[in-house]
C-alpha positions as CSV (number, residue, x, y, z in Angstrom):
1,M,85.6,95.7,70.4
2,E,85.1,97.8,73.6
3,I,85.6,101.5,73.6
4,N,87.9,103.1,76.1
5,G,85.6,106.1,76.9
6,V,84.5,109.2,75.1
7,A,87.5,110.9,73.5
8,H,86.1,114.4,73.3
9,I,82.9,116.4,73.3
10,F,82.7,119.8,71.4
11,I,79.8,122.1,72.0
12,T,79.0,125.3,70.1
13,A,78.2,128.3,72.2
14,G,75.7,131.1,71.2
15,D,77.7,133.6,73.4
16,F,81.2,132.3,73.0
17,E,82.9,134.8,75.3
18,A,80.5,134.2,78.2
19,S,80.8,130.4,77.7
20,R,84.6,130.5,77.4
21,A,84.7,132.5,80.7
22,F,82.4,129.9,82.4
23,Y,84.4,126.9,81.1
24,R,87.7,128.5,82.0
25,Q,86.5,128.2,85.6
26,L,84.6,124.9,85.4
27,L,86.9,122.6,83.5
28,P,90.1,123.3,85.4
29,F,88.1,122.9,88.7
30,L,87.2,119.4,87.4
31,G,90.8,118.6,86.8
32,L,90.9,119.1,83.0
33,K,93.9,121.0,81.6
34,P,93.6,123.7,78.9
35,V,95.4,122.6,75.7
36,L,93.9,125.2,73.4
37,D,92.6,128.6,74.2
38,A,92.8,130.6,71.0
39,G,90.5,132.2,68.4
40,N,87.2,130.5,68.5
41,T,88.0,127.4,70.6
42,Y,88.6,126.6,74.3
43,Y,89.7,122.9,74.7
44,C,90.7,121.0,77.9
45,V,91.8,117.4,78.4
46,G,91.8,115.2,81.6
47,G,90.4,112.1,83.1
48,R,90.5,110.4,79.7
49,T,88.1,113.1,78.5
50,G,88.4,116.1,76.1
51,F,85.9,118.9,76.3
52,A,85.7,122.0,74.1
53,V,83.6,125.0,73.5
54,R,83.6,126.7,70.1
55,A,82.3,129.9,68.7
56,P,79.2,129.7,66.5
57,T,79.1,130.6,62.8
58,P,77.9,134.2,62.4
59,E,74.3,133.3,61.6
60,H,74.0,131.4,64.9
61,E,75.5,134.0,67.3
62,G,73.3,134.8,70.2
63,E,71.2,131.6,69.9
64,R,70.5,129.5,73.1
65,F,70.5,125.8,73.7
66,V,67.0,124.3,73.7
67,Q,66.5,121.4,76.1
68,N,64.8,118.3,74.5
69,R,65.4,119.5,71.0
70,V,67.0,117.0,68.6
71,G,70.7,116.7,69.4
72,L,72.5,117.0,72.7
73,H,70.4,116.5,75.9
74,H,73.2,117.0,78.5
75,V,76.7,116.2,79.4
76,C,77.5,114.3,82.6
77,F,80.9,114.3,84.3
78,R,81.5,111.4,86.8
79,V,83.5,112.0,90.0
80,R,85.1,109.4,92.2
81,E,83.6,110.4,95.6
82,R,80.1,111.4,96.7
83,E,81.5,114.4,98.6
84,E,82.9,115.8,95.3
85,V,79.3,116.3,94.1
86,D,78.7,118.5,97.1
87,E,82.0,120.3,96.5
88,A,81.1,120.9,92.9
89,H,77.7,122.3,94.0
90,A,79.4,124.8,96.3
91,F,81.8,125.8,93.5
92,L,78.9,126.3,91.0
93,V,77.1,128.5,93.5
94,S,80.2,130.5,94.1
95,I,80.6,131.3,90.3
96,G,77.0,132.1,89.9
97,A,76.1,129.1,87.7
98,T,72.4,128.3,87.2
99,V,71.7,125.2,89.3
100,V,68.8,123.2,88.0
101,H,68.8,120.9,91.0
102,P,71.2,120.8,94.0
103,P,72.9,117.5,94.9
104,K,70.3,114.7,95.3
105,D,70.0,111.0,95.2
106,D,68.2,109.5,92.2
107,D,67.3,106.0,90.9
108,W,69.3,106.0,87.7
109,A,71.6,103.5,89.3
110,P,72.2,102.2,92.8
111,G,73.8,105.0,94.8
112,Y,73.4,107.6,92.0
113,Y,74.0,111.1,93.4
114,S,74.2,114.3,91.2
115,V,74.0,118.0,90.7
116,L,72.5,119.4,87.5
117,F,73.3,122.9,86.2
118,E,73.5,125.0,83.0
119,D,76.2,126.9,81.2
120,P,75.6,130.5,80.0
121,D,73.8,129.2,76.9
122,G,71.6,126.9,78.8
123,V,73.5,123.7,77.9
124,R,72.7,121.3,80.7
125,L,75.7,119.7,82.6
126,E,75.7,117.2,85.4
127,I,78.3,116.0,87.8
128,N,77.5,112.6,89.3
129,Y,78.8,109.9,91.6
130,V,77.9,106.2,91.3
131,P,79.6,103.8,93.6
132,G,81.2,100.6,92.4
133,Q,80.2,99.3,89.0
134,G,76.8,101.0,89.0
135,L,74.4,99.3,86.6
136,L,77.1,96.8,85.6
137,A,77.4,95.5,89.2
138,P,76.5,91.9,89.8
139,G,72.9,91.8,91.1
140,S,72.0,95.1,89.5
141,S,69.0,95.1,87.2
142,G,71.1,96.7,84.5
143,H,68.3,99.1,83.5
144,I,68.3,102.9,83.9
145,G,65.7,104.1,86.3
146,A,64.8,100.6,87.5
147,P,63.2,100.4,90.9
148,L,65.9,99.8,93.5
């Protein structure tokens, strides 16, 4: 068996209205189309990916995401062109997103280039570009963070 991608990701927001407003801008910018925006859920689909933000149960309202706690670490969206990472960064700055690091090269894979940012609850999101087959390319060491 070989999976065909990640079908969908749902995150729970501590401040649902702030997060919904943020994702109503971000997800369509990334080419995802809203398919549900009602009640306690905002859900978009595109690029073989579904992404949703949901309201918390009452006892968790107002809580914030804690980086490196058990559970989700971050979500990374892949783009097709290196320049799209720069375009995404300009968009993020224009909407006032918290940018953790601006576009930069990294050694996660040959040609890895990304911007890292946070949603209103502090959930970390990344937009990256990796040329070709990345770690699966012939001649690649096939290990994350391996020396290039």
